[in-house]
C-alpha positions in Angstrom: 111.7 85.8 121.0 112.9 87.1 117.7 113.8 90.7 116.8 111.4 93.3 115.5 112.2 92.7 111.8 109.6 89.9 111.3 106.8 92.0 112.9 107.8 95.0 110.9 107.8 93.0 107.7 104.4 91.6 108.6 103.1 95.1 109.3 104.4 96.4 106.0 103.0 93.3 104.1 99.5 93.7 105.7 99.5 97.5 104.9 100.6 96.8 101.4 98.0 94.1 100.9 95.2 96.4 102.2 96.3 99.1 99.8 96.4 96.8 96.8 93.3 94.8 97.5 90.6 97.4 96.7 92.1 98.3 93.3 92.5 94.7 92.3 89.1 93.7 93.6 87.4 96.7 91.9 89.2 96.1 88.7 88.1 92.5 88.6 84.5 93.5 89.4 84.2 96.1 86.6 85.8 93.7 84.1 83.1 91.2 84.8 80.6 93.9 84.0 82.1 94.6 80.6 84.4 97.6 81.4 88.1 97.7 80.3 90.7 98.0 83.0 94.0 96.7 81.6 96.0 97.3 84.8 94.6 98.7 88.1 96.9 101.6 89.1 95.1 102.8 92.3 91.8 103.0 94.0 90.9 106.0 96.2 87.8 106.0 98.3 85.5 109.0 97.7 84.6 110.0 101.3 82.1 112.7 100.2 80.0 110.3 98.1 80.4 107.2 100.3 77.8 106.2 102.9 77.4 103.3 105.2 76.8 100.2 103.1 77.5 102.2 99.9 81.2 102.7 99.1 82.3 104.9 96.3 85.7 104.6 94.8 87.7 106.3 92.0 89.5 103.5 90.2 92.5 104.6 88.0 93.4 102.0 85.4 96.2 102.2 82.9 93.7 102.9 80.2 90.8 104.6 81.9 89.4 106.1 85.1 86.1 105.1 86.7 83.9 106.1 89.6 82.7 102.8 91.1 79.8 102.7 93.5 79.3 99.5 95.5 76.4 98.4 97.6 76.1 94.9 99.2 74.7 92.2 97.0 74.4 94.4 94.0 76.3 95.0 90.8 78.6 98.0 90.9 77.5 101.2 89.3 80.4 102.2 87.1 80.8 105.7 85.6 83.7 106.4 83.2 85.5 109.6 84.2 88.0 110.1 81.4 
């Protein structure tokens, strides 16, 4: 059996990927809907506005900030914040 380093590295990589995926996924989605997002900086889930099957995120891009509401099988509702 190998030491703890590979498992630790894997754990960090999975956590890092989980953190990066929403921002990149949301940025790609709003771009396809005609919104500008030059570089996704971060995505923060809005727990107050989110419901089961309806996630709400605040997406910070290098050039703008958006509130993105997503429901299954529907286009995202995008509201520019700044």
